[in-house]
Phi, psi and omega in degrees: 000132181290166179259168174216162177248129184269173183289356171288352180307137178251014177053046182283346175073013182270339185278326188296314179291345183275343183285118182283348181255005184052042180277345185255128177218160178286123172272195181294321179243322182224173176292155177224157180244127175280111181298339180286341180252343185281120175248009187058031179070006175305136185090345181242307184223168180282335182224149178300120187290330179294322176293326182298322187263344186291122183284347180244007178054054183244026183237076181271176176295146176266106183298343180273000177229071180281125178216141175268176185304318180299315179296321175296322179293319176294327173295317176304312182300320182290320180293320185271000174302131177277129180298000000 
């Protein structure tokens, strides 16, 4: 399941550089996570790095993008594939 950033985000800028898939970017008001690029850090780390550094705990699972560990790993392989 991809992650999402809620409106509790304080735009502290710590999550964006932690994302190994470049799934996090600044939106109009708060940071946003591209669900097509978010693997919950599967393939890179044991835990989502953005959740680890977020000081306000505003990065929950996105219920509209349900994926299991295998699907997240397959997405990681697709994203990290060298052309």
